[in-house]
C-alpha positions as CSV (number, residue, x, y, z in Angstrom):
1,M,13.1,5.7,4.3
2,S,11.6,7.5,1.4
3,A,7.9,7.9,0.8
4,N,6.2,5.2,-1.2
5,T,4.0,6.7,-3.9
6,I,2.8,5.6,-7.4
7,K,1.0,7.3,-10.2
8,V,-2.1,5.6,-11.5
9,S,-3.9,6.7,-14.7
10,I,-6.7,5.4,-16.8
11,T,-7.9,6.3,-20.3
12,F,-11.4,5.7,-21.5
13,S,-14.0,7.1,-23.9
14,F,-17.5,8.0,-23.0
15,K,-20.0,9.8,-25.4
16,G,-17.3,10.6,-27.8
17,E,-15.1,12.3,-25.2
18,T,-11.8,10.8,-24.1
19,F,-11.0,11.0,-20.4
20,S,-7.5,10.5,-18.9
21,P,-7.8,10.9,-15.1
22,F,-4.7,10.2,-13.0
23,T,-3.8,10.5,-9.4
24,I,-0.7,10.0,-7.2
25,I,-1.3,7.4,-4.5
26,D,0.5,7.8,-1.2
27,L,1.0,4.1,-0.5
28,D,2.2,4.6,3.1
29,L,-1.1,6.5,3.9
30,L,-3.1,3.8,2.0
31,M,-1.4,1.1,4.1
32,K,-2.0,2.9,7.4
33,Q,-5.7,3.3,6.7
34,S,-7.0,0.5,8.9
35,E,-9.4,-1.2,6.5
36,I,-7.3,-0.8,3.4
37,G,-4.0,-1.9,4.9
38,K,-5.5,-4.9,6.6
39,T,-7.1,-6.3,3.4
40,E,-5.4,-8.3,0.8
41,N,-7.5,-6.7,-2.0
42,S,-5.6,-5.1,-4.8
43,V,-5.1,-1.3,-5.0
44,P,-7.6,-0.9,-7.9
45,T,-10.6,-1.5,-5.6
46,H,-9.6,1.8,-3.8
47,I,-8.4,3.9,-6.7
48,Y,-11.4,4.4,-8.9
49,P,-13.1,7.0,-6.6
50,L,-9.8,8.9,-6.5
51,L,-9.5,8.8,-10.3
52,A,-13.1,9.9,-10.7
53,A,-12.6,12.8,-8.4
54,S,-9.6,13.9,-10.3
55,A,-11.7,14.2,-13.5
56,D,-14.9,15.5,-11.8
57,I,-16.7,12.2,-12.6
58,D,-19.7,11.3,-10.4
59,T,-19.3,7.8,-8.9
60,Y,-23.0,7.2,-9.7
61,S,-22.7,8.1,-13.4
62,Y,-22.4,5.9,-16.6
63,A,-19.0,7.5,-17.2
64,Y,-17.8,6.0,-13.9
65,E,-19.1,2.6,-14.9
66,I,-17.2,2.8,-18.2
67,M,-14.1,3.9,-16.3
68,L,-14.4,0.8,-14.0
69,A,-14.1,-1.4,-17.1
70,A,-10.8,0.2,-18.3
71,D,-7.4,-1.0,-17.2
72,A,-5.4,1.2,-14.8
73,V,-1.8,1.9,-15.7
74,Y,0.8,2.5,-12.9
75,S,3.9,4.6,-13.3
76,E,6.4,6.8,-11.6
77,P,6.8,4.8,-8.4
78,T,8.9,6.2,-5.5
79,G,10.6,4.4,-2.6
80,M,10.1,0.7,-2.2
81,A,7.1,0.8,-4.6
82,S,9.6,0.9,-7.6
83,Q,10.5,-2.8,-6.9
84,Y,6.9,-3.9,-7.6
85,L,6.1,-2.2,-10.8
86,T,6.4,-4.2,-14.0
87,E,5.2,-3.0,-17.4
88,G,2.6,-0.7,-16.0
89,Q,1.2,-3.2,-13.5
90,F,1.7,-2.9,-9.7
91,D,2.1,-6.0,-7.5
92,Y,0.2,-4.7,-4.5
93,Q,0.3,-8.0,-2.6
94,A,4.1,-8.2,-2.7
95,F,4.4,-4.5,-1.8
96,R,1.9,-4.9,1.1
97,K,3.8,-7.9,2.5
98,E,7.1,-6.1,2.5
99,W,5.6,-2.9,3.8
100,L,4.0,-4.7,6.7
101,E,7.2,-6.6,7.5
102,N,9.1,-3.3,7.6
103,E,6.5,-1.7,9.9
104,N,6.7,-4.7,12.3
105,V,10.5,-4.6,12.3
106,A,10.4,-0.8,13.0
107,I,8.1,-1.4,16.0
108,V,10.4,-4.1,17.4
109,Q,13.5,-1.8,16.7
110,T,11.8,1.0,18.6
111,I,11.3,-1.2,21.6
112,A,15.0,-2.4,21.5
113,D,16.2,1.2,21.2
114,K,14.0,2.2,24.2
115,H,15.8,-0.4,26.3
116,R,19.1,0.8,24.9
117,L,19.8,-2.5,23.2
118,E,22.5,-2.3,20.5
119,I,20.9,-4.5,17.8
120,D,21.5,-4.4,14.1
121,F,18.6,-6.4,12.7
122,H,20.3,-6.7,9.3
123,E,23.3,-8.5,10.9
124,Q,21.3,-10.3,13.6
125,S,18.4,-11.7,11.6
126,E,17.9,-14.6,14.0
127,L,17.4,-12.2,16.9
128,R,15.1,-10.1,14.7
129,D,13.0,-13.1,13.9
130,A,12.8,-14.2,17.5
131,L,11.7,-10.7,18.6
132,L,9.2,-10.5,15.8
133,E,7.8,-13.9,16.8
134,A,7.5,-12.7,20.4
135,F,5.8,-9.5,19.2
136,F,3.2,-11.5,17.2
137,E,2.6,-13.9,20.1
138,G,2.0,-10.9,22.3
139,K,-0.5,-9.4,19.8
140,K,-2.4,-12.7,19.8
141,F,-2.4,-12.9,23.6
142,S,-3.5,-9.3,24.0
143,G,-6.3,-9.8,21.5
144,K,-7.7,-12.7,23.4
145,N,-7.4,-11.4,26.9
146,D,-8.2,-7.7,27.1
């Protein structure tokens, strides 16, 4: 599986100067960060400090406040992220949903491989769904009875 990245840029003017900060977001890393990956917020809530840092803008400055009011533009997606970019806008929620599904399938596939089960989850979707359901039920159980 290829890496999931996306470029985010923003252009705004402050005190007669035009700023155009940009950064490349590693979406896999973003999703793996516990608080970010678990929330259903959109990516923009997490990108502004990164954009500010790329342009040496202090997050406590007026320039930062102006930047917060500007629209972010997404481009150059890689991996699965390319499916969720439309006219400069990134559908983080849809990306997040598929990314999490893929991660859960990978966990279940690793368990099946560990037990030397020859399972093709693409061809055996009912078995995949049953194992995922058992996986989620196990997560619920372990969370209640540690």
